[in-house]
C-alpha positions as CSV (number, residue, x, y, z in Angstrom):
1,X,-17.4,-59.2,16.8
2,X,-20.8,-57.9,16.6
3,X,-22.9,-57.9,19.8
4,X,-20.0,-57.4,22.0
5,X,-18.1,-54.7,24.1
6,X,-15.5,-52.8,22.4
7,X,-11.8,-53.4,23.4
8,X,-8.9,-50.8,23.9
9,X,-9.9,-47.3,23.6
10,X,-13.5,-46.7,24.7
11,X,-13.6,-50.2,26.4
12,X,-16.9,-50.8,28.2
13,X,-18.8,-49.0,25.5
14,X,-21.3,-50.8,23.2
15,X,-21.3,-50.5,19.6
16,X,-23.9,-48.6,17.6
17,X,-27.1,-50.7,17.3
18,X,-26.3,-53.2,20.4
19,X,-28.7,-53.2,23.2
20,X,-27.7,-52.2,26.5
21,X,-27.3,-55.1,29.0
22,X,-30.1,-55.1,31.8
23,X,-29.4,-53.1,35.0
24,X,-31.0,-51.6,37.9
25,X,-30.2,-48.1,39.4
26,X,-32.1,-45.8,41.8
27,X,-33.7,-42.8,40.2
28,X,-33.9,-39.2,41.6
29,X,-36.3,-40.2,44.3
30,X,-34.6,-43.4,45.3
31,X,-36.9,-45.8,43.6
32,X,-35.0,-48.7,42.0
33,X,-35.7,-48.6,38.1
34,X,-34.8,-51.4,35.7
35,X,-33.7,-51.0,32.0
36,X,-36.1,-53.9,31.5
37,X,-39.1,-51.8,32.9
38,X,-38.2,-49.2,30.3
39,X,-37.7,-51.4,27.3
40,X,-39.1,-50.0,24.1
41,X,-38.9,-46.3,25.3
42,X,-36.2,-43.8,25.0
43,X,-33.7,-43.6,27.8
44,X,-31.1,-41.2,28.9
45,X,-28.9,-42.2,31.7
46,X,-27.0,-39.3,33.3
47,X,-24.9,-39.4,36.4
48,X,-22.1,-37.3,38.0
49,X,-19.2,-39.6,39.4
50,X,-18.4,-37.3,42.1
51,X,-21.7,-36.4,43.2
52,X,-22.3,-37.1,47.0
53,X,-18.7,-37.5,47.7
54,X,-16.3,-35.3,49.8
55,X,-14.1,-32.8,48.0
């Protein structure tokens, strides 16, 4: 169904052309940035799941 998340393999991924839901996250300086604040701009989100964890 258009406008929904995929099911099965790749679950949680958006289909091509579907806008990402709004979210907020801290940037590299700890400042909270909202996707809505960046609407209309190119956005690249990169994270390391094990960053700042022991091991």
